[in-house]
Structure formats: C-alpha cells, structure tokens
C-alpha positions, 0 to 999 in steps of 0.5 A, spaced: 410 798 374 406 797 379 405 791 383 399 789 388 400 783 392 394 780 396 395 776 402 392 774 409 396 774 415 395 767 417 402 765 419 408 769 417 410 765 410 404 768 406 407 775 407 414 773 407 413 771 400 410 777 397 416 781 400 421 776 397 418 778 390 418 785 392 425 786 394 428 782 388 423 787 384 426 793 387 433 791 386 431 790 378 426 796 378 428 801 383 423 805 380 417 800 381 411 801 385 409 796 390 403 795 395 402 789 400 395 789 402 392 784 407 385 783 405 382 781 410 385 787 414 383 791 408 375 789 407 374 789 415 378 789 421 373 785 425 372 780 420 380 779 420 380 778 427 374 773 427 377 769 421 385 769 424 383 768 431 378 762 430 384 759 425 389 760 431 384 758 436 382 752 433 389 749 431 392 750 438 386 747 441 382 742 437 387 741 432 384 734 430 377 738 428 382 743 424 385 736 420 377 734 419 375 741 416 382 741 412 381 734 409 374 735 408 374 741 404 379 738 399 374 732 398 367 735 399 364 741 396 360 744 402 366 748 405 369 749 398 362 752 396 362 756 402 369 760 401 366 761 394 360 764 396 364 769 401 369 770 396 363 772 391 360 777 397 366 780 399 370 781 392 366 788 391 370 790 396 376 790 392 374 795 387 376 801 391 383 798 391 384 797 384 381 803 382 386 807 387 393 803 385 391 801 378 396 795 378 399 792 372 399 785 376 396 782 382 400 777 386 397 773 391 400 768 396 394 766 400 388 762 397 383 767 400 386 773 397 386 769 390 379 767 391 377 774 392 381 777 386 379 771 382 371 773 383 372 781 382 376 779 375 370 775 373 365 780 375 369 786 373 372 783 366 379 787 368 385 785 364 390 785 369 394 778 370 393 774 377 399 771 379 398 765 384 404 763 389 402 757 392 406 757 399 406 750 401 409 743 398 403 740 396 397 742 392 390 743 395 383 744 392 382 751 395 388 754 390 385 752 384 380 757 381 378 761 375 381 767 372 388 766 374 393 767 369 399 763 372 400 759 378 407 758 381 408 751 385 414 749 389 417 743 385 415 739 378 411 734 382 406 739 384 406 742 377 404 734 375 399 734 380 396 741 378 396 738 371 392 732 373 387 736 377 385 740 370 390 746 370 393 747 363 400 745 364 402 753 360 399 756 367 403 752 372 411 754 373 415 750 378 419 755 380 419 755 387 417 759 393 420 765 393 426 767 399 429 773 400 435 774 396 439 774 403 439 767 402 443 766 396 449 770 399 454 765 400 456 767 407 464 766 411 462 760 416 468 761 420 467 768 420 460 768 422 461 763 427 467 767 431 462 773 431 456 769 434 461 766 439 460 759 436 466 753 436 469 750 430 468 743 430 462 742 433 455 740 430 450 746 430 443 745 431 438 751 430 431 750 432 425 755 429 418 754 431 415 758 426 411 765 427 404 762 430 408 759 436 405 752 435 408 746 436 413 742 442 419 747 441 420 748 448 420 740 449 425 740 443 430 745 445 430 742 452 432 735 449 437 738 445 440 742 451 440 735 455 443 731 449 449 727 450 451 729 443 456 734 443 452 740 440 452 747 440 444 750 439 442 756 436 434 757 438 430 763 434 424 765 438 422 770 434 417 775 438 415 770 443 418 773 449 415 768 454 419 762 450 425 766 449 425 768 457 424 760 458 430 758 453 434 763 457 433 759 463 434 752 460 441 755 457 443 758 464 442 751 467 446 747 460 453 746 460 452 747 452 454 753 448 447 756 446 444 762 443 437 764 444 435 770 440 429 773 439 426 776 432 432 777 427 433 779 420 439 775 420 436 768 419 440 766 413 446 768 416 444 763 422 443 757 417 450 758 414 453 756 421 448 750 422 448 743 420 441 741 421 435 745 423 429 743 428 423 746 425 415 746 424 414 744 416 411 751 414 412 752 407 417 759 407 422 756 412 422 749 408 424 753 402 429 757 406 432 751 409 432 747 402 436 753 399 441 753 404 442 745 404 440 744 411 437 737 413 431 738 417 428 735 423 420 736 423 417 737 429 409 738 430 406 739 424 399 743 424 394 738 422 393 739 414 398 742 410 403 742 414 402 735 415 402 734 408 409 738 407 412 733 413 410 727 409 412 729 402 419 731 405 420 724 408 418 721 402 423 725 398 429 724 403 431 731 405 428 731 412 427 726 419 420 726 423 421 727 431 415 723 432 417 721 440 421 727 443 424 721 448 427 718 442 430 724 439 437 723 442 437 716 438 434 719 432 440 725 432 445 719 433 442 715 427 442 721 423 449 725 425 453 719 425 451 716 418 455 720 413 451 716 408 444 719 410 447 726 412 449 727 405 443 724 402 439 729 406 443 735 404 443 733 397 436 732 396 435 739 400 439 742 394 435 738 389 429 741 391 432 748 392 429 754 388 434 759 390 432 763 384 425 763 384 424 771 385 428 772 379 424 767 375 417 770 377 419 777 375 421 774 368 414 771 368 411 777 370 414 781 365 412 776 360 404 777 362 405 784 362 
C-alpha cells in the first residue's frame, strides 16, 4: 500500500496530522510506503517562500488585514476564484510526482494541496481516492472542492455544517484530527513528576505558543511566574531560542518551580503532568489537549481560523479566553477554585476528544482502496 500525503508547511499542525496517520499506518502495515510532500516546496521553492513568508508577515504585522482577507474568502468570490485559478495552473506540476510514486491513496492536510490535487484529478481522470483532513474546528469554504472522496472533520457539528454547505453526508466523517499514538498512552503521572522534578499536590500549568511564534506567550509566562497562585510551570518554546532564553531569565528570578523546554517529542508526557494548558488555539494543539482531557486557557488566536476555533471552544465549554493579561490571575482563581467549572471543562474536553482518529482514518482508506 502506497500513501501520498500532500501538505503545506504553514504552521506545524498540517504536517503533524500527516505524520500521525503515517505513524499509525506503519504500526499496522510495516511494509506500507509513505511519502509526505510539501506541495509549494515541490512545485517551486521561491513560490513557497513568497506564499509562506507573506502569510507569516501578514498575521504578525497586519493581523487585521489577514482577518479581512479570511472573512472575504468565506463570503466573496474573488479570492476563492483567484485561488481556484492558481490551483488550476499549478496542478500539472503534480503529474511527475504521481507518475513516480504511483500512490494508492492521497491524503491532504492543507486546503491548497487539496485544491491542487483536485484540479489534477479533474484533468487527468485518475481514479486514486483523495482523503482530506480538516485541521481546524470550524469549516471554511476553501476546504470545499470537487473530486474529494472523503472529508474527515474534527467533530459532529462540523459534519452538520458540511452537509448544510452541500457536501453529501456519506463523504463526511467526524473522526477527528489525527494525533500521534503517543497521546493515547496513559503515563504514570507520579513517576513522570518525579522524573521532571515537579512537586505533587500543586497545580501544574503548561504553556505552549505554537510553531509560528505568534502571540503573547511572553506576557502569559511572566504573569504565571508572578501569580499569587501556588503554581508550577512548564513552558515549551519549540525551536524559538530567543524565547527560550527570555523564559529562562524569568525563571531564574522566580520562586516558583519552572521548567523551560525547547523542542521536544515528549509533549504528551508533559500534558500528562499538567492540570491545564495556556495556548494558542491551533487545531493540532487543541486536538492533543482534548485527548489528554486538559482544560484550556486561550491566548492570542490568529485572526480567522484560530479565532473561530477559540469561539467554538468557549461555546462548548472546554476553554476560557484570556482577553486581558492583567486579569489572568483572577481568571485562574475563578476557574481553578471552582470545582464545578473545572470538572465541566475536563468533561467537555473528553467529550470532544477523538483519540482513535488515525485508526478510523486508516479503516476509511482501506474501504476506499
């Protein structure tokens, strides 16, 4: 069995979704062949730098402009038509990849890669099934395209929305965003806390800022370090070395137990020793947190899809929004000292969690092939 994954490296979630499916596939079928391709890099590295660089620059420097473009792309035809034309022009570039790898199925984890392969399929009449994984908790019109055999969405409410938008119900599967099998392992909390040098009986805060380095993670970390609550803090800074050094300086001046960690493959274990997470509402981080049953405190959502992710989480009851960092300590008190609210957040997280998304996606692919 040969699986081709098409993605775009804008944020880490799209790639991690593909890797999660691949990991589960390799566990079940050791002889299966897998290829993950960043379609923009594959087609043209210069175009990749322009598109990704433009995206990152817009959300960091002019987030209101990005919000306007996002909202217009949902309701207006011009941006959608432009993206459609670009996909049509570039789709022929995929032919060499298809001819060389000869996949049995194609899995797309980004809307642009989906548009490209959909256009290619319409022109080439290939019979290879296309499975699309939506990596957010809301539906956007950019994901809705022809020649897609199956859509996998994060929850049942998204499926209802997809059907309302004209997608046949038998093409939509509410299996969830796939996460690494590591997140399904129930680790021994006490043993891990001893290993990580954490104290039993204290609330443990986990703070993560996403792969793009966007948001007010610095402010959140500083306020947590100065909080009157008896907390211990784990901060994962990823590959952001500047942020890591800033956090370590703050940690050295704090009387709290604080662990500052750069890039790590042990996020699942750090979640197991945490009581709540402070994070941007990226789709993959949300999915991982839900599987671990973590209440979420949302900071600095990217305008557009992450704002809508945040609103969904607030409405469903598994998250609280940090609007004003000066009131963060009060919000912590209102939440952590209210057993009813905290229990409800945990229960709703577990209700939304889809720990077996990858396994169900593999069963879906087996049926399509």
